[in-house]
C-alpha positions in Angstrom: -14.8 20.8 17.2 -11.6 19.1 18.1 -12.8 16.3 20.3 -15.3 13.5 20.5 -17.9 15.3 22.6 -19.8 12.3 24.1 -16.9 9.9 23.4 -14.2 11.9 25.2 -12.3 10.2 28.0 -10.0 11.8 30.5 -6.9 10.5 28.7 -5.0 12.8 26.3 -6.3 13.2 22.8 -4.5 11.5 19.9 -2.7 13.7 17.4 -2.3 13.0 13.8 1.4 11.9 14.3 0.3 9.5 17.0 -2.1 7.9 14.7 0.5 7.7 11.9 3.0 6.1 14.3 0.5 3.5 15.3 -0.5 2.9 11.6 3.2 2.1 10.8 3.1 -0.6 13.4 -0.4 -2.0 13.1 -1.9 -1.3 9.6 -2.2 -4.7 7.9 -2.2 -3.2 4.5 1.1 -1.5 5.2 2.7 -4.5 6.9 1.6 -6.6 3.9 3.5 -4.2 1.6 6.5 -4.4 3.8 6.6 -8.2 3.6 6.2 -8.0 -0.2 9.3 -5.7 -0.2 11.3 -8.2 1.9 10.2 -11.0 -0.5 11.2 -8.9 -3.5 14.7 -8.3 -2.1 15.4 -12.0 -2.4 14.7 -12.0 -6.2 18.1 -10.3 -6.9 19.9 -12.9 -4.7 18.3 -15.7 -6.6 19.1 -14.2 -10.0 22.8 -13.7 -9.0 23.0 -17.3 -7.9 22.8 -18.4 -11.6 26.2 -16.8 -12.2 28.0 -18.1 -9.1 29.6 -21.5 -8.5 27.4 -24.4 -7.6 28.8 -27.0 -5.2 27.1 -30.3 -4.4 28.1 -33.5 -2.5 26.7 -37.0 -2.6 27.4 -40.0 -0.4 26.1 -43.6 -0.5 26.8 -46.7 1.4 25.7 -50.3 0.4 25.8 -53.6 2.2 26.2 -56.6 -0.2 25.7 -60.3 0.4 26.5 -63.0 -2.2 24.8 -66.5 -1.9 25.4 -69.7 -3.8 23.0 -72.6 -3.4 21.6 -70.9 -0.3 25.1 -70.6 1.3 26.7 -67.2 2.0 29.8 -67.0 -0.1 30.7 -63.4 0.2 29.7 -60.2 1.8 31.1 -56.7 1.7 30.3 -53.0 2.4 30.8 -50.4 -0.2 30.9 -46.6 0.5 31.2 -44.0 -2.1 31.2 -40.2 -2.0 31.5 -37.4 -4.6 31.8 -33.7 -4.7 30.9 -31.6 -7.8 31.8 -27.9 -8.5 30.2 -26.2 -11.4 31.1 -22.6 -12.4 29.1 -21.1 -15.3 31.5 -19.6 -17.8 29.3 -18.6 -20.7 25.6 -18.3 -19.7 24.0 -15.5 -21.6 20.6 -16.5 -20.4 21.7 -16.4 -16.8 23.2 -13.0 -17.2 19.9 -11.5 -18.6 18.1 -13.4 -15.8 20.3 -11.7 -13.2 19.5 -8.3 -14.8 15.8 -9.1 -14.7 16.1 -9.9 -11.0 17.8 -6.6 -10.2 15.0 -4.6 -11.9 12.4 -6.7 -10.1 14.0 -6.1 -6.7 14.2 -2.3 -7.5 10.5 -2.4 -8.5 9.6 -4.0 -5.2 11.5 -1.2 -3.4 9.6 1.4 -5.4 6.3 -0.3 -4.6 7.1 -0.2 -0.9 8.1 3.5 -1.1 4.8 4.2 -2.7 3.0 2.3 0.1 4.8 4.4 2.7 3.6 7.6 1.0 0.1 6.2 0.5 -0.1 5.4 4.2 0.4 9.0 5.0 -2.5 10.0 2.8 -4.8 7.2 4.1 -4.0 8.1 7.7 -4.8 11.8 7.1 -8.0 10.9 5.2 -9.3 8.7 8.0 -8.3 11.1 10.7 -9.9 14.1 9.0 -13.0 12.1 8.1 -13.5 11.7 11.9 -13.0 15.4 12.5 -15.2 16.2 9.5 -18.0 14.0 10.9 -17.6 15.6 14.4 -17.8 19.1 12.9 -20.9 18.2 10.9 -22.4 16.7 14.1 -21.6 19.9 16.0 -23.3 22.0 13.3 -26.3 19.7 13.2 -26.8 19.9 17.0 -26.4 23.7 16.9 -29.0 23.9 14.1 -31.3 21.6 15.9 -31.0 23.6 19.1 -31.6 26.9 17.2 -34.7 25.6 15.4 -36.0 24.1 18.7 -35.7 27.6 20.2 -37.6 29.1 17.3 -40.3 26.4 17.5 -40.8 27.1 21.2 -41.1 30.8 20.5 -43.6 30.2 17.7 -45.7 28.1 20.0 -45.7 30.8 22.6 -46.7 33.4 20.0 -49.4 31.1 18.7 -50.9 30.5 22.2 -51.3 34.3 22.6 -52.6 34.7 19.1 -49.6 36.4 17.6 -48.8 33.6 15.1 -50.8 31.4 12.8 -50.9 27.6 13.1 -49.1 27.4 9.7 -46.0 29.0 11.3 -46.1 26.4 14.1 -46.3 23.6 11.5 -43.4 25.1 9.4 -41.2 25.3 12.5 -42.2 21.8 13.6 -41.3 20.4 10.1 -37.9 22.2 10.2 -37.2 20.8 13.7 -38.1 17.3 12.7 -35.8 17.5 9.7 -33.0 18.8 11.8 -33.4 15.9 14.3 -33.3 13.4 11.4 -30.2 15.1 10.0 -28.5 15.1 13.4 -29.2 11.3 13.8 -27.8 10.6 10.4 -24.6 12.5 11.2 -24.2 10.7 14.5 -24.0 7.5 12.5 -21.4 9.0 10.3 -19.3 9.8 13.3 -19.4 6.2 14.5 -18.6 4.9 11.0 -15.6 7.3 10.6 -14.3 6.4 14.0 -14.5 2.6 13.3 -12.6 3.1 10.0 -9.8 4.9 11.9 -9.8 2.2 14.6 -9.4 -0.5 11.9 -6.3 1.3 10.6 -4.4 1.3 13.9 -5.9 -1.7 15.7 -7.2 0.1 18.8 -10.1 2.3 19.8 -9.9 6.0 19.5 -11.7 8.1 22.1 -10.7 11.7 21.3 -8.7 13.5 18.6 -7.1 16.9 18.4 -8.8 19.1 15.9 -7.8 22.2 13.9 -7.1 25.1 16.2 -4.9 27.3 14.0 -6.0 29.1 10.9 -5.0 27.6 7.6 -2.6 29.5 5.5 -4.0 28.4 2.2 -1.9 29.0 -0.8 -1.7 27.8 -4.4 0.7 25.0 -5.1 4.4 25.9 -5.6 5.6 25.8 -8.3 2.5 27.5 -9.8 2.6 25.5 -13.0 0.7 22.3 -13.8 3.3 21.2 -16.2 6.1 21.6 -13.6 4.1 19.3 -11.3 3.7 16.8 -14.2 7.4 16.8 -14.8 8.0 16.2 -11.0 5.6 13.3 -11.2 7.3 11.7 -14.2 10.7 11.9 -12.4 9.6 11.0 -8.9 6.3 9.1 -8.7 7.1 5.7 -7.2 4.2 3.9 -8.9 5.6 5.0 -12.3 9.1 4.0 -11.3 7.9 0.5 -10.4 6.1 0.2 -13.7 9.2 1.3 -15.7 11.4 -1.1 -13.7 9.1 -4.0 -14.4 9.2 -3.0 -18.1 13.0 -3.3 -18.1 12.8 -6.6 -16.1 10.4 -8.0 -18.7 12.7 -7.0 -21.6 15.6 -8.8 -19.9 13.5 -11.8 -19.3 12.7 -11.9 -23.1 16.4 -11.7 -23.9 17.1 -14.5 -21.4 14.5 -16.7 -23.0 15.7 -15.9 -26.5 19.3 -16.9 -25.3 18.2 -20.4 -24.5 19.3 -21.6 -28.0 22.8 -20.3 -27.5 25.7 -22.4 -26.3 26.3 -22.8 -22.6 29.8 -23.4 -21.3 30.5 -24.6 -17.7 33.7 -25.4 -15.9 33.1 -28.6 -13.9 35.3 -30.2 -11.3 34.4 -33.6 -9.8 36.1 -35.6 -7.1 34.8 -39.1 -6.2 36.0 -41.6 -3.6 35.0 -45.3 -3.1 35.9 -47.8 -0.4 35.0 -51.5 -0.3 35.4 -53.7 2.7 35.1 -57.3 1.5 34.6 -60.5 3.5 35.0 -64.0 2.0 33.3 -67.1 3.5 35.4 -70.4 3.4 32.4 -72.7 3.6 31.2 -75.4 6.0 34.2 -77.7 5.6 36.5 -75.2 7.3 34.1 -74.4 10.0 32.6 -71.4 8.3 35.4 -69.0 9.0 35.5 -65.5 7.3 38.5 -64.0 5.7 38.8 -60.2 5.7 40.6 -58.6 2.8 42.3 -55.3 2.8 39.8 -52.5 2.0 39.8 -51.4 -1.7 40.0 -47.6 -1.9 39.8 -45.6 -5.0 39.8 -41.8 -5.8 39.1 -40.0 -9.0 39.5 -36.3 -9.8 37.9 -35.0 -13.0 38.1 -31.4 -14.4 36.2 -30.6 -17.5 35.0 -27.9 -19.8 31.4 -28.7 -20.7 29.4 -27.3 -23.6 25.7 -27.8 -24.2 23.6 -26.4 -27.0 20.0 -27.3 -27.8 19.5 -28.1 -31.5 15.8 -28.8 -31.6 13.2 -29.0 -28.9 10.0 -29.3 -30.9 9.7 -25.5 -31.3 9.4 -24.8 -27.6 12.3 -22.3 -27.5 10.9 -20.3 -30.3 7.4 -20.3 -28.8 8.7 -19.3 -25.4 10.7 -16.5 -27.0 7.6 -15.1 -28.8 5.6 -15.4 -25.6 8.3 -13.5 -23.6 8.6 -10.7 -26.1 4.8 -10.4 -26.2 4.8 -10.0 -22.4 7.6 -7.5 -22.7 5.5 -5.4 -25.1 2.6 -5.7 -22.7 4.7 -4.4 -19.8 5.8 -1.4 -22.0 2.2 -0.5 -22.7 1.4 -0.9 -19.0 4.2 1.5 -18.1 2.9 4.0 -20.7 -0.6 3.7 -19.3 0.8 4.3 -15.8 2.7 7.3 -16.9 -0.4 8.9 -18.5 -2.5 8.0 -15.4 0.1 9.6 -13.1 0.3 12.8 -15.3 -3.5 13.0 -15.3 -3.7 12.5 -11.6 -1.1 15.1 -10.7 -2.7 17.7 -13.0 -6.2 17.0 -11.6 -4.9 17.3 -8.0 -3.1 20.5 -8.9 -6.4 21.9 -10.3 -8.3 20.7 -7.2 -5.9 22.5 -4.8 -6.2 25.7 -6.8 -10.0 25.4 -6.8 -10.1 24.6 -3.0 -8.0 27.6 -2.2 -10.5 29.8 -3.9 -13.4 27.8 -2.4 -12.0 28.2 1.1 -11.8 32.0 0.8 -15.4 32.1 -0.6 -16.7 29.8 2.2 -15.2 32.1 4.8 -17.0 35.0 3.3 -20.2 32.9 3.0 -20.2 32.3 6.7 -19.9 36.0 7.4 -22.7 36.7 4.9 -24.9 34.0 6.3 -24.5 35.3 9.8 -25.4 38.8 8.7 -28.4 37.6 6.7 -29.6 35.7 9.8 -29.4 38.8 11.9 -31.3 40.8 9.3 -33.9 38.1 8.9 -34.5 38.0 12.7 -35.0 41.7 12.8 -37.3 41.5 9.8 -39.3 38.7 11.5 -39.7 40.8 14.6 -41.1 43.7 12.7 -43.2 41.6 10.4 -41.4 42.0 7.1 -40.2 38.4 7.1 -42.1 35.2 7.9 -41.0 32.1 9.8 -40.0 30.2 6.6 -37.5 33.0 5.9 -36.1 32.8 9.4 -35.8 29.0 9.4 -34.1 29.1 6.0 -31.6 31.7 7.3 -30.8 29.5 10.2 -30.2 26.6 7.9 -28.1 28.7 5.6 -25.7 29.7 8.4 -25.1 26.2 9.6 -24.8 24.9 6.1 -22.1 27.6 5.4 -20.3 26.6 8.6 -20.3 22.9 7.5 -19.1 23.8 4.0 -16.2 25.8 5.5 -15.2 23.0 7.8 -15.3 20.5 4.9 -13.4 22.8 2.6 -10.5 22.9 5.2 -10.2 19.2 5.4 -10.6 18.8 1.6 -7.7 21.3 1.1 -5.4 19.5 3.5 -6.1 16.1 2.0 -5.9 17.2 -1.6 -2.6 18.9 -0.9 -1.3 15.5 0.4 -2.7 13.8 -2.7 -0.9 16.3 -5.0 2.4 15.5 -3.3 1.7 11.8 -3.5 1.0 12.0 -7.2 4.2 14.0 -7.7 6.2 11.5 -5.6 7.3 14.3 -3.2 5.3 13.3 -0.2 7.3 12.9 3.1 6.4 12.6 6.8 7.4 16.3 7.0 4.2 17.2 5.2 2.3 15.4 7.9 4.2 17.2 10.6 3.2 20.5 9.1 -0.4 19.6 9.3 0.0 18.1 12.8 1.2 21.6 13.9 -2.2 23.0 13.0 -3.8 20.6 15.6 -4.3 21.1 19.2 
């Protein structure tokens, strides 16, 4: 059950870590999260810029011509330049804006950390969905083959008068249903395979399957509340929500500070140069006289204060809006916290249930195998009919499918538990990868 049967090529099979490595490079959803993080890193830089010096320069050149009665009397070139340095001295709004930007950058980092963990789970889910479909297909083919064998035997017994036509019809019905089931599962294999292909951007031909027995254990620590405390402390989705709550509070304080005085230190240096030419007129042959350039320079240093007095109520309105948004972000963070706690508790219970289910499914396979053997013997001696035998065949393969699905459910749910708790790392994937071969 560890390879793609008809899809297998001579090349080596992909392991779970191979798929994860490819997903890190090629999954568009993950790459999008990475670029969102890179974008978010710049928010802090932009917020800090509001507290740092601002330097600007300007330059201008003008050519001037003066005419009188259509005659050129004077012409000159004027060049001016200026440099301005502004250093915020008292800017309460900019300070809170900077604090907001720091929280937003940290939130972007937390979002990206969660995306990294989520990629581990998505990779495992898609990988095991393929293996699950292949195992189901293997069981469906085995069931079809076994029922076909029973159908052939019933037909032979009917031809020699040892079976009734109803037994042939029952066997034929069971065989037709098994063919339909096998066809449906073949479609599921292709669908699961294409979903995995879309994750890594290339076609998968064979995968390593589970070869080692699962050492299923209940989660450690064995306390739902301990896992909930872990989630509150470590879940990156919750961290991002709390950081955005703090960012929104600082934004509200920044907006509310817009009515406070703003003080800047401003230094300006300006230079001007004029090159003037005078025209003597037609009586002197139209000669030009060039004067000495006029150069000026001015340096200005000032302490500037600005304070809005009334802006039509805009400052008060924006302040109310910002505090409403801050309250909303607080409620969003609370909702996220409760969702995370609910998720981690549910995943914990799911793992515990799956551990018990796996043990029960292993015993169910043993029991179904024994029941099939007993039914076959009973059918041979006439104490069981063909319907009993076909049902026993179906029960065995159904138990095998359930056991296979329970294994994959256990592995995936364990990863989901760690994701909800914020403790998921690639090492968890390595542990699962060691079970493959």
